C-alpha positions as CSV (number, residue, x, y, z in Angstrom):
1,X,-17.9,1.2,13.9
2,X,-18.1,0.6,17.7
3,X,-14.8,2.2,18.3
4,X,-15.6,5.1,16.2
5,X,-18.9,5.8,18.0
6,X,-21.0,5.1,14.9
7,X,-22.7,2.3,16.7
8,X,-22.8,3.9,20.1
9,X,-25.8,1.9,21.3
10,X,-24.5,-1.2,19.6
11,X,-27.5,-1.5,17.3
12,X,-26.6,-4.9,15.8
13,X,-29.3,-4.7,13.1
14,X,-27.8,-1.3,12.0
15,X,-24.2,-2.6,11.9
16,X,-25.2,-5.9,10.2
17,X,-27.1,-4.0,7.5
18,X,-24.1,-1.6,6.9
19,X,-21.7,-4.5,6.4
20,X,-24.1,-6.7,4.5
21,X,-24.6,-9.7,6.8
22,X,-27.4,-10.9,9.2
23,X,-27.5,-10.1,12.9
24,X,-26.8,-13.8,13.7
25,X,-23.8,-14.0,11.4
26,X,-22.4,-10.8,12.8
27,X,-22.5,-12.1,16.3
28,X,-20.8,-15.4,15.1
29,X,-17.9,-13.7,13.3
30,X,-17.5,-11.1,16.0
31,X,-17.2,-13.9,18.7
32,X,-14.7,-15.8,16.5
33,X,-12.5,-12.7,15.9
34,X,-12.6,-11.1,19.4
35,X,-13.9,-13.8,21.7
36,X,-16.6,-11.7,23.1
37,X,-20.0,-10.3,22.1
38,X,-20.3,-6.9,20.4
39,X,-22.0,-5.4,23.5
40,X,-19.1,-6.6,25.8
41,X,-16.6,-5.2,23.3
42,X,-18.3,-1.8,23.3
43,X,-18.6,-1.7,27.0
44,X,-14.9,-2.5,27.5
45,X,-13.9,0.1,24.9
46,X,-15.9,2.8,26.7
47,X,-14.7,1.9,30.1
48,X,-11.0,2.0,29.1
49,X,-11.4,5.4,27.5
50,X,-13.4,6.7,30.5
51,X,-10.7,5.5,32.9
52,X,-8.0,7.2,30.9
53,X,-9.9,10.5,30.8
54,X,-10.7,10.4,34.5
55,X,-7.1,9.9,35.5
56,X,-5.3,12.0,32.9
57,X,-7.6,15.0,32.4
58,X,-9.7,17.4,34.6
59,X,-12.8,16.9,32.5
60,X,-16.0,16.9,34.5
61,X,-17.4,13.4,35.1
62,X,-20.5,14.2,32.9
63,X,-18.2,15.2,30.0
64,X,-16.1,12.1,30.5
65,X,-19.3,9.9,30.2
66,X,-20.3,11.4,26.9
67,X,-16.8,11.6,25.5
68,X,-16.4,7.9,26.2
69,X,-19.6,7.0,24.3
70,X,-22.0,6.5,27.3
71,X,-25.5,7.7,26.9
72,X,-25.6,9.0,30.4
73,X,-23.6,9.4,33.6
74,X,-25.9,6.9,35.3
75,X,-25.0,4.3,32.7
76,X,-21.3,4.9,33.2
77,X,-21.6,4.6,37.0
78,X,-23.6,1.4,36.7
79,X,-21.0,-0.3,34.4
80,X,-18.1,0.9,36.6
81,X,-19.8,-0.7,39.6
82,X,-20.6,-3.9,37.7
83,X,-17.1,-4.4,36.2
84,X,-14.8,-2.8,38.8
85,X,-16.8,-2.6,42.0
86,X,-16.3,1.2,42.5
87,X,-17.5,4.5,41.2
88,X,-15.8,6.6,38.5
89,X,-15.2,9.4,41.0
90,X,-12.7,7.2,42.9
91,X,-10.4,7.4,39.9
92,X,-10.7,11.1,39.8
93,X,-9.7,11.4,43.5
94,X,-6.8,9.0,43.0
95,X,-5.7,10.8,39.8
96,X,-5.0,14.1,41.5
97,X,-5.2,17.6,40.0
98,X,-4.6,18.4,36.3
99,X,-3.9,21.6,34.4
100,X,-5.7,21.2,31.0
101,X,-4.0,24.4,29.7
102,X,-0.4,22.9,29.9
103,X,0.7,20.9,26.9
104,X,2.9,18.7,29.0
105,X,-0.5,17.1,30.0
106,X,-1.2,16.1,26.5
107,X,-3.0,12.8,26.2
108,X,-1.2,9.8,24.6
109,X,-2.8,6.7,23.1
110,X,-1.4,3.6,21.4
111,X,-3.1,2.4,18.3
112,X,-2.0,-1.2,17.3
113,X,-1.9,-2.2,13.7
114,X,-1.4,-5.5,11.8
115,X,2.1,-5.6,10.2
116,X,3.6,-4.9,7.8
117,X,3.0,-1.2,8.0
118,X,4.9,1.2,5.7
119,X,4.9,4.3,7.9
120,X,7.7,6.1,6.0
121,X,5.8,5.9,2.8
122,X,2.7,7.2,4.5
123,X,4.7,10.1,6.0
124,X,6.1,10.9,2.6
125,X,2.6,11.0,1.0
126,X,1.4,13.4,3.7
127,X,4.7,15.4,3.5
128,X,4.4,16.1,-0.2
129,X,1.0,17.6,0.4
130,X,1.5,19.2,3.8
131,X,0.2,22.8,4.1
132,X,2.6,25.1,6.0
133,X,1.0,26.4,9.1
134,X,-1.7,23.6,9.2
135,X,0.5,20.5,8.9
136,X,4.1,19.5,9.6
137,X,5.7,16.3,8.6
138,X,9.2,15.3,9.9
139,X,11.2,12.2,9.5
140,X,9.5,10.4,12.3
141,X,6.2,12.1,13.0
142,X,3.1,13.9,11.5
143,X,1.7,16.9,13.3
144,X,-1.2,19.2,12.5
145,X,-3.7,21.7,13.9
146,X,-7.1,20.0,14.2
147,X,-10.6,20.8,15.2
148,X,-13.3,18.2,15.5
149,X,-16.8,18.2,13.9
150,X,-18.6,17.8,17.2
151,X,-17.1,21.1,18.5
152,X,-15.4,23.3,15.8
153,X,-14.6,26.0,18.4
154,X,-12.2,23.6,20.2
155,X,-8.9,23.8,18.4
156,X,-5.7,22.0,19.3
157,X,-2.8,20.0,17.9
158,X,-2.0,16.3,17.4
159,X,1.0,14.3,16.7
160,X,1.3,10.8,15.2
161,X,4.5,8.7,15.3
162,X,5.3,5.0,15.1
163,X,6.3,2.5,17.8
164,X,7.5,-0.3,15.5
165,X,8.6,-2.6,18.3
166,X,5.0,-2.7,19.4
167,X,3.4,-2.8,15.9
168,X,1.6,0.4,16.8
169,X,1.2,4.1,16.3
170,X,1.4,6.6,19.1
171,X,-1.2,9.5,19.1
172,X,-0.6,12.5,21.2
173,X,-2.9,15.5,21.3
174,X,-3.4,18.6,23.4
175,X,-5.4,18.4,26.6
176,X,-7.8,21.1,25.2
177,X,-9.2,18.3,22.9
178,X,-9.7,15.8,25.7
179,X,-13.5,15.9,25.4
180,X,-13.2,14.8,21.8
181,X,-10.9,11.9,22.5
182,X,-13.1,9.3,20.9
183,X,-13.5,11.4,17.7
184,X,-9.7,12.0,17.5
185,X,-9.0,8.3,18.0
186,X,-11.4,7.5,15.2
187,X,-10.0,10.2,12.9
188,X,-6.4,8.9,13.4
189,X,-7.4,5.3,12.8
190,X,-9.0,6.4,9.5
191,X,-6.2,8.9,8.5
192,X,-3.5,6.3,9.1
193,X,-5.5,3.2,8.0
194,X,-4.8,1.4,11.3
195,X,-7.5,-1.2,10.8
196,X,-6.4,-2.6,7.5
197,X,-5.4,-6.2,7.1
198,X,-2.5,-6.1,4.7
199,X,-2.3,-9.8,4.1
200,X,-6.0,-9.9,3.0
201,X,-5.5,-7.0,0.7
202,X,-2.3,-8.3,-0.8
203,X,-3.9,-11.7,-1.5
204,X,-6.5,-10.0,-3.7
205,X,-4.1,-7.6,-5.4
206,X,-1.6,-10.3,-6.1
207,X,1.5,-9.2,-8.1
208,X,0.5,-5.5,-8.0
209,X,1.2,-5.4,-4.2
210,X,4.2,-7.7,-4.2
211,X,7.1,-6.3,-2.2
212,X,5.0,-3.4,-0.8
213,X,2.3,-5.2,1.3
214,X,2.7,-2.6,4.1
215,X,1.3,0.3,1.9
216,X,-1.7,2.0,3.6
217,X,-4.6,4.2,2.4
218,X,-3.9,7.8,3.5
219,X,-7.1,9.3,4.9
220,X,-7.9,12.7,6.2
221,X,-8.5,14.4,9.5
222,X,-10.8,17.1,8.0
223,X,-13.1,15.8,5.2
224,X,-14.0,19.4,4.2
225,X,-10.4,20.4,3.9
226,X,-9.6,17.3,1.9
227,X,-12.5,18.0,-0.5
228,X,-11.4,21.6,-1.1
229,X,-7.9,20.5,-1.7
230,X,-9.1,17.9,-4.2
231,X,-10.8,20.6,-6.1
232,X,-7.6,22.7,-6.0
233,X,-5.6,19.8,-7.2
234,X,-7.6,19.3,-10.4
235,X,-5.3,19.1,-13.5
236,X,-2.3,20.4,-11.6
237,X,0.7,18.8,-10.0
238,X,0.8,17.9,-6.3
239,X,3.3,20.7,-5.7
240,X,1.1,23.2,-7.4
241,X,-2.0,22.1,-5.5
242,X,-0.1,22.5,-2.2
243,X,0.9,26.0,-3.2
244,X,-2.7,26.9,-4.0
245,X,-3.9,25.4,-0.7
246,X,-1.3,27.4,1.2
247,X,-2.4,30.6,-0.5
248,X,-6.0,29.9,0.5
249,X,-5.2,29.1,4.2
250,X,-3.0,32.2,4.7
251,X,-5.9,34.8,4.5
252,X,-8.8,32.6,5.5
253,X,-7.4,30.2,8.0
254,X,-7.8,30.9,11.7
255,X,-4.6,31.8,13.6
256,X,-3.8,29.5,16.5
257,X,-1.1,29.1,19.1
258,X,0.6,25.8,19.6
259,X,3.8,24.5,21.2
260,X,5.2,24.0,17.6
261,X,6.5,27.0,15.7
262,X,5.4,25.5,12.3
263,X,1.7,25.0,13.4
264,X,0.0,28.3,13.3
265,X,-3.3,28.0,11.5
266,X,-6.6,26.0,11.4
267,X,-8.2,25.3,8.1
268,X,-11.3,27.4,7.3
269,X,-14.7,26.1,8.3
270,X,-17.5,25.5,5.7
271,X,-19.4,28.5,7.2
272,X,-16.5,30.8,6.4
273,X,-15.9,29.5,2.8
274,X,-19.6,29.6,2.0
275,X,-19.6,33.4,2.5
276,X,-16.7,34.1,0.2
277,X,-17.1,35.5,-3.3
278,X,-15.6,34.1,-6.4
279,X,-13.4,37.1,-7.0
280,X,-11.9,36.9,-3.5
281,X,-10.7,33.4,-4.1
282,X,-9.7,34.1,-7.7
283,X,-7.3,36.8,-6.5
284,X,-5.2,34.0,-5.0
285,X,-4.5,32.6,-8.5
286,X,-7.3,30.0,-8.2
287,X,-9.3,29.4,-11.4
288,X,-12.8,30.9,-11.2
289,X,-14.6,27.6,-11.9
290,X,-12.7,25.9,-9.0
291,X,-13.5,28.9,-6.7
292,X,-17.2,28.4,-7.6
293,X,-17.0,24.7,-6.8
294,X,-15.3,25.4,-3.4
295,X,-18.1,27.8,-2.4
296,X,-20.8,25.4,-3.7
297,X,-19.3,22.5,-1.7
298,X,-19.2,24.6,1.5
299,X,-22.8,25.6,1.0
300,X,-23.9,22.0,0.3
301,X,-22.3,20.9,3.5
302,X,-24.0,23.6,5.5
303,X,-27.3,22.8,3.9
304,X,-26.9,19.2,4.7
305,X,-27.3,18.1,1.1
306,X,-23.7,16.8,1.2
307,X,-22.3,14.8,4.2
308,X,-18.6,13.8,4.2
309,X,-17.3,11.2,6.7
310,X,-16.2,7.6,6.7
311,X,-19.6,6.5,8.0
312,X,-21.3,7.7,4.8
313,X,-22.3,5.5,1.8
314,X,-19.6,6.1,-0.8
315,X,-21.7,5.7,-3.9
316,X,-24.4,8.1,-2.7
317,X,-21.7,10.6,-1.6
318,X,-20.0,10.4,-5.0
319,X,-23.4,11.2,-6.7
320,X,-23.9,14.2,-4.4
321,X,-20.4,15.5,-5.2
322,X,-20.9,15.1,-8.9
323,X,-24.0,17.3,-8.7
324,X,-21.8,20.2,-7.7
325,X,-20.7,22.0,-10.8
326,X,-16.9,21.8,-11.2
327,X,-16.6,18.4,-9.4
328,X,-16.3,15.5,-11.8
329,X,-16.1,11.7,-11.3
330,X,-12.3,11.7,-10.7
331,X,-12.4,14.3,-8.0
332,X,-15.5,12.6,-6.4
333,X,-13.7,9.2,-6.3
334,X,-10.6,10.8,-4.9
335,X,-12.6,12.5,-2.1
336,X,-14.4,9.2,-1.4
337,X,-11.1,7.3,-1.3
338,X,-9.5,9.6,1.3
339,X,-12.3,11.5,3.2
340,X,-14.6,8.5,3.4
341,X,-11.8,6.0,3.7
342,X,-13.5,4.0,0.9
343,X,-11.3,1.1,0.0
344,X,-12.9,0.5,-3.4
345,X,-12.6,3.9,-5.1
346,X,-11.5,3.8,-8.8
347,X,-10.9,7.3,-10.2
348,X,-11.7,7.3,-13.9
349,X,-9.4,8.9,-16.6
350,X,-6.5,9.0,-14.2
351,X,-3.5,9.6,-16.5
352,X,-0.9,8.3,-14.0
353,X,-3.0,5.3,-13.2
354,X,-3.5,4.3,-16.8
355,X,0.2,4.9,-17.5
356,X,1.2,2.7,-14.6
357,X,-1.0,0.0,-16.0
358,X,0.6,0.6,-19.5
359,X,-2.7,1.6,-21.0
360,X,-3.5,4.6,-23.3
361,X,-5.5,7.5,-21.9
362,X,-8.4,6.8,-24.2
363,X,-11.9,5.4,-23.8
364,X,-10.7,1.9,-24.8
365,X,-7.8,2.2,-22.3
366,X,-10.2,3.1,-19.5
367,X,-12.5,0.2,-20.3
368,X,-9.5,-2.1,-20.2
369,X,-8.5,-0.7,-16.9
370,X,-12.0,-1.1,-15.5
371,X,-12.1,-4.7,-16.6
372,X,-8.7,-5.3,-15.0
373,X,-9.7,-3.7,-11.8
374,X,-12.7,-6.1,-11.3
375,X,-10.3,-8.7,-9.9
376,X,-9.1,-6.2,-7.3
377,X,-12.5,-5.5,-5.7
378,X,-13.2,-4.5,-2.9
379,X,-9.7,-3.1,-2.6
380,X,-9.4,-0.9,-5.7
381,X,-8.3,2.1,-3.7
382,X,-5.2,0.2,-2.7
383,X,-4.7,-0.9,-6.3
384,X,-4.6,2.8,-7.3
385,X,-2.0,3.6,-4.7
386,X,0.2,0.6,-5.7
387,X,-0.1,1.7,-9.4
388,X,1.0,5.2,-8.5
389,X,3.8,3.8,-6.4
390,X,5.0,1.7,-9.3
391,X,5.0,4.7,-11.6
392,X,7.0,6.8,-9.1
393,X,9.5,4.0,-8.9
394,X,9.9,4.0,-12.7
395,X,10.2,7.7,-12.8
396,X,12.9,7.7,-10.1
397,X,14.8,5.1,-12.0
398,X,14.7,7.3,-15.1
399,X,15.9,10.3,-13.2
400,X,18.9,8.3,-11.7
401,X,19.9,7.3,-15.2
């Protein structure tokens, strides 16, 4: 939460309440894990990001301060003087001149993870669902057009690849997005599940995770995009959902220019979708009820009655989603699992999940699955992914025969 900017002022009472412990216990477990107090951790995190932006980008010092999570330039200056004995502007002078419009000046960050980490499987998951123009998935990297919630007008590209010898991912993004560095780092950590502890999760899932402990929960860079795509994916195959999403982006996505020929569009904003009519979306081959749900979701987000993001409370968000006509519990749980990075989602009446668990798609079958899943809390989202994985393995074996 500190790294993601949710706890910018390090309000320990707020953080402790969110994770369900006392302030005192939070300090104790934080010191045991990291060897420093939460405030010191936050300060170091902000200073390192500020130093990087000062030396690698032409951002004005005031923008660097806010992009790094400081409440003011004065606070950043004071902490620089305290920790390093000099002012931030010294780094700017030593760093030289930069051209923010040239992609060779893209920023690059290393995001360490706890091994094992099944990067190829994560790429395959994203690759099956990648929208042409918006996303591109190769053998070794994921790329996409991205804009951040704090400044939707700023559009750029990012690339995520693996550095296995360092047990880390490498994030690169265009210099035009430098002011949103903290937000992009947060989104990437969530989308690629960098913070997971695979050993802890595998210990709870037991035999279900055996042999695939490196599986990670695929998140989303754009929660609104993920939610619309979840609606489009209702009761159709992954391939069909991708086709519908591509049809939707073609007329309503925003054209962009990137260094990559296969990245040409940004996904539509809620403000644009909210103004569409049902028949406009239906012309693309999208069922009218789903078109209504897409428009209603966009309007709910604009009105503030629905908030999507991994800092939200999952249960409350699921209830808000289910109040939108055309969004049922399965879709709401799927959105919570990926857009909110909720580790304990359990989509009901999932045919593939029940089949993988060798249970019938009936009410008794669902009750049996629910009872079985109690042992997997709070990691039921990972249990879902492992069940889907096992079903894929069985189907692949049948095809080979």
